[in-house]
C-alpha positions as CSV (number, residue, x, y, z in Angstrom):
1,X,-16.2,54.9,59.0
2,X,-14.3,58.2,59.1
3,X,-11.4,59.5,61.1
4,X,-13.7,62.2,62.6
5,X,-16.2,59.6,63.7
6,X,-13.4,57.7,65.6
7,X,-12.2,61.0,67.2
8,X,-15.8,61.9,68.2
9,X,-16.4,58.4,69.6
10,X,-13.2,58.4,71.6
11,X,-13.9,61.9,73.1
12,X,-17.5,61.0,74.0
13,X,-16.4,57.7,75.5
14,X,-14.1,59.6,77.8
15,X,-16.4,62.5,78.7
16,X,-19.8,60.6,78.6
17,X,-21.7,63.9,78.1
18,X,-22.8,65.0,74.7
19,X,-22.8,68.7,75.4
20,X,-19.4,68.7,77.1
21,X,-17.9,66.5,74.4
22,X,-19.2,68.7,71.6
23,X,-17.8,71.8,73.3
24,X,-14.4,70.0,73.6
25,X,-14.5,69.1,69.9
26,X,-15.6,72.6,68.9
27,X,-18.7,71.3,67.1
28,X,-22.4,71.6,67.6
29,X,-24.1,68.9,69.7
30,X,-26.5,67.8,66.9
31,X,-23.4,67.2,64.7
32,X,-21.9,65.0,67.3
33,X,-25.1,63.1,67.8
34,X,-25.5,62.6,64.1
35,X,-21.9,61.4,63.6
36,X,-22.2,58.9,66.5
37,X,-25.5,57.7,65.1
38,X,-24.0,57.1,61.6
39,X,-21.1,55.2,63.2
40,X,-23.5,53.0,65.1
41,X,-25.5,52.3,61.9
42,X,-22.3,51.3,60.0
43,X,-21.2,49.0,62.8
44,X,-24.7,47.6,63.3
45,X,-24.6,48.0,67.1
46,X,-25.3,50.7,69.8
47,X,-22.2,52.2,71.2
48,X,-23.8,54.3,73.9
49,X,-26.8,54.2,76.2
50,X,-28.6,57.4,77.2
51,X,-31.0,57.3,80.1
52,X,-32.2,60.4,82.0
53,X,-29.3,62.4,80.5
54,X,-26.8,59.8,81.8
55,X,-24.6,58.5,79.0
56,X,-22.7,55.2,79.3
57,X,-20.9,52.9,77.0
58,X,-22.6,49.7,75.9
59,X,-20.8,46.4,76.0
60,X,-20.2,47.0,72.3
61,X,-18.8,50.4,72.9
62,X,-16.4,49.1,75.6
63,X,-15.2,46.4,73.2
64,X,-14.7,48.9,70.3
65,X,-13.0,51.7,72.3
66,X,-9.5,50.1,72.6
67,X,-9.5,49.5,68.8
68,X,-10.5,53.1,68.0
69,X,-7.8,54.4,70.4
70,X,-5.1,52.1,68.9
71,X,-6.1,53.2,65.3
72,X,-5.9,56.9,66.3
73,X,-2.6,56.4,68.1
74,X,-1.1,54.7,65.0
75,X,-2.2,57.6,62.8
76,X,-0.7,60.1,65.2
77,X,2.5,58.2,65.2
78,X,2.5,58.1,61.4
79,X,2.0,61.8,61.3
80,X,4.9,62.3,63.7
81,X,7.2,60.2,61.5
82,X,6.3,62.3,58.4
83,X,6.9,65.5,60.4
84,X,10.3,64.2,61.4
85,X,11.1,63.3,57.8
86,X,10.1,66.8,56.7
87,X,12.2,68.3,59.5
88,X,9.3,70.1,61.1
89,X,9.1,68.1,64.4
90,X,11.5,67.7,67.3
91,X,13.2,64.4,67.0
92,X,12.7,62.6,70.4
93,X,14.0,59.1,71.2
94,X,12.6,57.4,74.4
95,X,15.5,55.3,75.7
96,X,15.4,53.1,78.8
97,X,18.3,51.6,80.7
98,X,19.2,50.1,84.1
99,X,21.4,51.5,86.8
100,X,24.7,49.5,86.3
101,X,25.2,50.9,82.8
102,X,24.1,54.5,83.7
103,X,27.6,55.8,84.4
104,X,29.6,53.9,81.8
105,X,27.8,52.8,78.6
106,X,25.1,55.5,78.4
107,X,27.4,58.6,78.7
108,X,29.8,57.1,76.2
109,X,27.0,56.5,73.7
110,X,25.6,60.0,74.2
111,X,29.0,61.6,73.7
112,X,29.6,59.8,70.5
113,X,26.0,60.4,69.2
114,X,26.3,64.2,69.7
115,X,29.8,64.3,68.2
116,X,28.0,63.9,64.8
117,X,26.5,67.0,63.3
118,X,23.5,65.1,61.9
119,X,22.4,64.0,65.4
120,X,22.4,67.5,67.0
121,X,18.6,67.8,66.5
122,X,17.8,64.6,68.4
123,X,16.7,64.8,72.0
124,X,16.4,61.9,74.4
125,X,13.8,61.1,77.0
126,X,15.6,58.8,79.5
127,X,14.1,56.2,81.8
128,X,16.4,54.6,84.4
129,X,14.8,51.7,86.2
130,X,15.3,48.0,87.0
131,X,15.8,45.9,83.9
132,X,12.4,44.1,84.2
133,X,10.6,47.5,84.5
134,X,12.5,48.7,81.4
135,X,11.5,45.6,79.5
136,X,7.8,46.0,80.5
137,X,7.8,49.6,79.4
138,X,9.3,48.6,76.0
139,X,6.7,46.0,75.4
140,X,3.9,48.4,76.3
141,X,5.1,51.0,73.8
142,X,6.4,53.5,76.5
143,X,10.0,53.2,75.1
144,X,11.4,53.3,71.6
145,X,14.7,51.6,72.5
146,X,15.9,49.9,75.7
147,X,19.0,48.3,77.2
148,X,17.7,45.3,79.1
149,X,18.4,41.7,79.8
150,X,15.1,40.0,78.9
151,X,14.1,38.4,75.6
152,X,10.7,37.9,74.1
153,X,9.1,36.9,70.8
154,X,7.6,40.5,70.5
155,X,11.0,42.1,70.8
156,X,14.0,42.5,68.5
157,X,17.3,42.3,70.4
158,X,21.0,42.6,69.6
159,X,23.7,41.7,72.1
160,X,25.7,44.8,73.2
161,X,27.8,43.6,76.0
162,X,28.3,40.9,78.6
163,X,28.6,42.1,82.2
164,X,30.8,40.1,84.7
165,X,29.3,39.8,88.2
166,X,31.2,40.2,91.4
167,X,30.8,39.2,95.0
168,X,30.2,42.1,97.3
169,X,31.1,41.5,101.0
170,X,31.4,43.6,104.1
171,X,34.8,45.2,104.4
172,X,35.7,43.1,107.5
173,X,34.5,39.8,106.0
174,X,37.0,36.9,105.9
175,X,36.8,36.8,102.1
176,X,37.4,40.6,101.8
177,X,41.1,40.3,101.3
178,X,41.0,37.7,98.5
179,X,41.9,38.5,94.9
180,X,39.1,36.2,93.7
181,X,36.6,33.7,95.1
182,X,34.9,30.5,94.0
183,X,31.2,29.6,94.2
184,X,32.0,27.1,97.0
185,X,33.6,29.7,99.1
186,X,30.5,31.9,99.4
187,X,27.6,29.5,98.6
188,X,26.6,29.0,102.2
189,X,26.9,32.7,103.1
190,X,23.7,34.7,104.0
191,X,22.7,36.4,100.7
192,X,21.2,39.8,99.8
193,X,19.5,39.2,96.4
194,X,17.5,41.2,93.9
195,X,13.8,40.3,93.9
196,X,12.2,37.7,91.6
197,X,11.3,39.6,88.4
198,X,14.9,40.7,87.9
199,X,17.1,39.0,85.3
200,X,20.0,39.0,87.8
201,X,17.9,37.0,90.4
202,X,16.9,34.5,87.7
203,X,20.6,34.0,86.7
204,X,21.8,33.6,90.4
205,X,19.0,31.2,91.2
206,X,20.0,29.1,88.1
207,X,23.6,29.0,89.3
208,X,22.6,27.8,92.7
209,X,20.1,25.3,91.4
210,X,22.7,23.8,88.9
211,X,25.0,23.2,91.8
212,X,22.3,21.7,94.0
213,X,22.6,24.4,96.6
214,X,19.7,26.4,98.2
215,X,20.8,30.0,98.9
216,X,20.3,31.5,102.3
217,X,18.3,34.6,101.3
218,X,18.3,37.2,104.1
219,X,16.9,40.2,102.1
220,X,15.3,40.7,98.7
221,X,15.6,44.2,97.2
222,X,14.7,45.9,93.9
223,X,18.0,47.3,92.8
224,X,21.8,47.1,93.3
225,X,22.3,50.1,95.5
226,X,19.9,48.8,98.1
227,X,21.7,45.4,98.0
228,X,25.0,47.2,98.7
229,X,23.6,49.1,101.6
230,X,22.6,45.8,103.3
231,X,26.0,44.3,102.5
232,X,27.7,47.4,104.1
233,X,25.5,46.8,107.2
234,X,26.8,43.2,107.4
235,X,23.5,41.5,106.7
236,X,25.1,39.3,104.1
237,X,26.9,39.1,100.8
238,X,25.6,39.8,97.3
239,X,26.3,38.9,93.7
240,X,26.2,42.1,91.6
241,X,27.5,43.9,88.5
242,X,29.9,46.8,88.7
243,X,28.0,49.9,89.9
244,X,29.3,53.3,91.1
245,X,28.1,52.7,94.7
246,X,30.7,49.9,95.0
247,X,33.2,52.7,95.7
248,X,32.4,52.3,99.4
249,X,34.9,51.8,102.2
250,X,32.4,49.5,104.0
251,X,32.2,47.1,101.0
252,X,34.8,44.9,99.3
253,X,34.2,43.7,95.8
254,X,35.8,40.5,94.6
255,X,36.0,38.9,91.2
256,X,34.4,35.4,91.0
257,X,36.4,32.5,89.4
258,X,34.1,31.6,86.6
259,X,35.5,29.2,83.9
260,X,31.9,28.4,82.7
261,X,30.9,32.1,82.5
262,X,28.0,31.4,84.8
263,X,28.5,34.8,86.5
264,X,28.1,36.9,83.4
265,X,24.9,38.5,82.2
266,X,24.1,39.6,78.7
267,X,22.9,43.2,77.9
268,X,20.8,43.7,74.8
269,X,19.6,46.7,72.8
270,X,16.0,46.0,72.2
271,X,13.0,47.4,70.4
272,X,9.4,46.2,69.9
273,X,8.5,44.5,66.6
274,X,5.1,46.1,66.4
275,X,6.2,49.6,67.3
276,X,7.2,51.6,64.2
277,X,10.6,53.4,64.7
278,X,10.9,57.1,63.8
279,X,13.8,58.1,61.6
280,X,15.6,59.5,64.6
281,X,15.1,56.3,66.6
282,X,16.2,54.2,63.6
283,X,19.3,56.3,63.2
284,X,20.3,55.9,66.9
285,X,19.5,52.2,66.8
286,X,21.7,51.6,63.8
287,X,24.5,53.7,65.2
288,X,24.5,51.8,68.5
289,X,24.5,48.4,66.7
290,X,27.3,49.5,64.4
291,X,29.4,50.8,67.2
292,X,28.6,48.5,70.1
293,X,27.1,45.2,69.0
294,X,29.1,42.1,69.7
295,X,30.6,40.5,66.5
296,X,28.2,37.5,66.6
297,X,25.2,39.9,66.2
298,X,26.6,42.0,63.3
């Protein structure tokens, strides 16, 4: 089995037309047919059916395709790593993060990274999304590094920071003038919560369950800014991390008395175990860990 055979197979599986596939591959159609035939002989199964000029994948072809694609993708990734080592490729790091660290942690990291001469050739592709979406993208290989709040056996993670949570209430709410609040003071208030996949929702649900209280959920939203909008409209209160949109005259943000640190969430820098890191990504990862990891993770 050769690399060319895999490339030819992948292209034909996508195009499903020998003439068009051969043209795309810049080879003669007989060469393509011969190559696919030799691959089928080696594998001992038919990969394609051809009836009345209609080409389709057999069940064997459908099963083999994702493995061929994965093998080719890994080879391309390996070539990119070598190009970066040789200094002939643009060094790109795909980094994901969620909104509440977008105006604090991320700009600080970027300023420090680019203050070093050796990092000037690195470019970042950023993805800002809810933490669960970031985590999903990391697991699927869409991101090299990610700041998120989920853990998994397929992911390596280092603790970067612990975010305190606050109670956001409408500006005219009876609790608005307080310097701090306890759980008991807001537990029976109508709540605006993030939706189920989010780490914040899981944490808040656990806090309520531990205290034997069922929250009164008025709205479920995907991200913090939306929650604050509903709070400003007086539909309820919300438990949130510090975000820029809290600078809002219609919302009051109050620290929560929290001796058990129940209202604190952990932020991790994470990367997939099965996703090889480029030299640029490894350099950025090591720098963030060296500069920002909590002492227990060093």
